[in-house]
C-alpha positions, 0 to 999 in steps of 0.5 A, spaced: 272 448 169 276 454 165 278 457 172 280 450 173 284 449 166 287 456 168 290 454 175 293 448 172 296 452 166 299 456 171 301 451 175 305 448 169 308 454 167 311 455 175 314 448 175 317 449 168 320 456 171 323 453 177 325 447 173 329 452 169 332 456 175 334 449 178 338 447 171 341 454 171 343 454 178 346 446 177 350 449 171 353 454 174 355 450 180 358 445 176 362 450 172 364 453 179 365 446 182 370 445 175 374 451 176 375 450 183 377 442 182 381 444 176 386 450 179 392 448 177 399 450 181 404 451 175 411 450 177 413 455 172 410 460 176 414 458 182 421 459 179 422 452 175 425 453 168 424 448 163 430 448 159 433 442 161 439 445 166 436 450 171 435 446 178 428 447 179 427 442 185 426 448 190 421 451 185 417 445 184 417 443 191 414 450 193 409 448 188 407 442 191 407 445 198 402 450 197 398 445 192 398 440 198 396 445 203 390 448 198 383 447 201 380 449 194 377 442 191 382 438 188 388 442 186 393 440 180 401 440 181 402 442 173 409 441 170 408 444 163 411 442 156 419 443 157 425 439 160 425 440 168 432 439 172 430 436 178 434 433 184 432 428 189 425 430 191 419 427 196 412 429 195 410 428 202 403 428 205 398 428 208 395 433 204 388 437 205 385 433 200 386 429 193 391 431 189 393 431 182 400 431 179 399 433 171 406 431 168 406 434 161 413 435 160 420 432 162 423 431 169 430 430 168 434 427 174 441 429 176 446 424 173 450 425 179 450 420 184 453 424 189 447 429 189 443 423 192 443 422 199 438 416 199 436 410 193 430 414 191 429 420 186 422 422 186 418 420 192 410 420 193 409 418 201 403 419 205 398 421 201 391 419 200 388 420 193 393 421 188 393 421 180 399 422 177 397 423 169 399 428 163 403 424 158 410 426 161 416 423 162 420 421 168 427 421 165 432 417 170 439 419 166 441 412 168 446 411 163 452 414 167 450 410 173 449 403 171 457 402 171 457 404 178 451 398 179 455 392 183 449 389 185 449 383 180 456 381 183 455 382 190 450 381 195 453 387 199 452 393 194 449 400 194 443 400 191 442 406 186 436 411 186 429 409 184 426 413 179 419 414 182 416 411 188 410 411 191 411 410 199 405 409 204 400 411 198 392 409 198 387 410 192 392 412 187 392 412 179 398 412 175 396 413 167 399 415 161 406 416 163 413 415 160 419 413 165 426 412 161 433 410 163 432 409 170 438 408 174 435 403 178 428 401 179 423 405 174 417 404 179 417 402 187 410 401 190 412 399 197 407 399 203 401 402 199 394 400 197 389 400 192 394 403 186 392 403 179 397 403 174 395 403 166 397 406 160 405 406 161 411 406 157 417 404 161 423 403 157 431 402 158 436 398 154 436 390 155 443 390 158 442 396 163 442 393 170 436 392 176 432 396 172 425 393 173 419 396 170 415 396 176 417 392 183 412 391 188 413 390 196 408 389 202 403 392 198 395 390 196 390 391 191 395 393 185 393 393 178 397 394 172 394 394 165 395 396 158 402 398 158 409 397 154 415 395 159 422 393 155 428 394 161 434 390 163 431 386 168 424 384 171 419 388 167 414 387 173 416 383 180 413 382 186 417 382 193 415 379 199 416 386 203 416 385 211 411 382 217 412 389 220 408 392 215 403 387 217 403 383 210 406 382 204 404 383 197 397 381 196 391 381 191 396 384 185 393 384 178 397 384 171 394 384 165 395 386 158 402 388 159 407 387 153 414 385 156 421 385 153 426 385 153 428 384 160 427 378 165 419 377 164 414 377 170 417 375 176 414 373 183 421 373 188 426 373 190 422 370 196 425 368 203 432 372 202 431 376 209 428 374 215 422 377 217 419 376 210 411 377 209 407 371 205 405 373 198 398 371 195 393 372 190 397 374 184 393 374 177 397 375 171 393 374 164 393 376 157 400 378 157 406 378 151 413 376 152 418 377 147 425 376 148 425 375 155 430 371 159 425 368 163 417 368 161 412 367 168 417 366 174 417 364 181 424 365 184 426 363 192 432 363 195 436 357 198 437 357 205 431 362 206 427 364 211 420 361 212 414 364 208 408 361 204 407 364 196 400 361 194 394 363 189 397 365 183 394 364 176 398 365 170 393 365 164 392 367 156 400 368 156 403 369 149 411 367 149 415 369 143 423 367 143 423 366 151 428 362 155 424 359 161 418 360 159 414 357 165 419 357 171 419 356 178 426 356 181 427 354 188 434 354 187 435 362 186 442 365 187 444 370 182 451 371 185 458 366 184 457 364 191 451 363 195 449 359 202 446 353 199 447 349 204 439 348 206 433 348 201 428 353 201 423 354 206 418 358 202 411 353 201 409 354 194 402 351 193 396 353 189 399 355 182 395 354 175 399 355 169 393 356 164 393 357 156 401 359 156 403 358 148 408 360 143 415 359 142 421 357 147 428 360 146 431 354 151 429 346 150 426 346 157 420 350 156 417 348 162 422 348 169 419 347 175 424 346 181 422 345 187 424 345 194 426 338 197 424 341 204 417 343 202 415 341 196 410 345 191 403 343 192 397 343 188 401 346 181 396 346 175 398 345 168 392 346 163 392 347 156 400 349 155 402 349 148 410 351 147 415 350 141 422 349 142 425 355 137 432 352 136 435 357 132 436 361 138 441 355 141 445 349 138 441 347 131 444 340 132 439 339 138 432 336 136 426 341 136 422 338 141 421 342 147 421 338 154 419 339 161 423 338 168 419 337 174 422 336 181 419 336 188 413 338 185 405 335 186 400 337 182 396 335 176 396 337 168 390 337 163 388 339 156 394 340 151 401 339 153 406 340 149 412 339 151 409 333 155 407 334 162 412 332 167 407 331 172 
């Protein structure tokens, strides 16, 4: 019995020693792996200067090229504290593996429009596995460019540069970043899939033209959350994209966004160009809109191309002095002259507005104007409570909000303030 007990004790000691060895090896490997994955390609080491004046475009591109071609773990392009003056730049893949861009400082765009040979400033393209983080800022320096934007007046206009574009990017996260004073859109997501954007701050003056916060086109599985967006145009906008890319915008989630000033959260405008793709599966929830010119909006062009817009849910949205809090506009035309000979051919269906509450800055708080050619189908109004704030308009008007429905088929339930028009 004693011998057996000693043998057992020896076995336990050997097992404990082996376990300790395994733990030590595991910790060593984990530390070693962390060192590899956290390797930084600091743009300063490649000649970038953070004085806000020296052109650091070539230095930053050199750092990206080495990081993109690195096979050691997950390389990190580090843009440290400082202000780095950068002309148009394209961070192009495919890379050897996933990439991290850690923006701690400020990237400042050239204000000279002659420096841009396209309508983009910073582009991330053909990358699978991308993280953009670091708490830094993209400064588009748009103020000097906004007077040159003729697009609000004319369909035939030259687009100014978008600040940040993700083009054909998959499996990406953009978090903890600020974008200010873009020349055109702050962020454009195009032809991309599985993109998570959260904890963003996107800021431009309320009168800056076409400075959409985030525009999505021909992309799927996009999530926007926990962000503050105050711009001169839509806080978030969704375009249809092109059928040549396989599909339009599909499966889009927008939640916990504080929007305003701006034009609200918009799907569209849709149907402006031939070959547009369908848009479906959009979920907007737990958002607050303050002082915007529209609330939650779907807009399609008159005499449009043929496509479908379906399966949208807008719920738990708070409106604070918002013009047109709930709006479907199938007579959309922002120009002085439009081809309005034919109605919109965009079929809108399966749309739910649920638990929308707050104050309307316009007497018509619910404005559903659909196409006489393809009326809206399966529209739901559930628990709507919007009070007209007449202080923003003619004080002689009555304080009761109203609703307008034209060419709409649907149902209403729960509270209906204003009284439902369906």
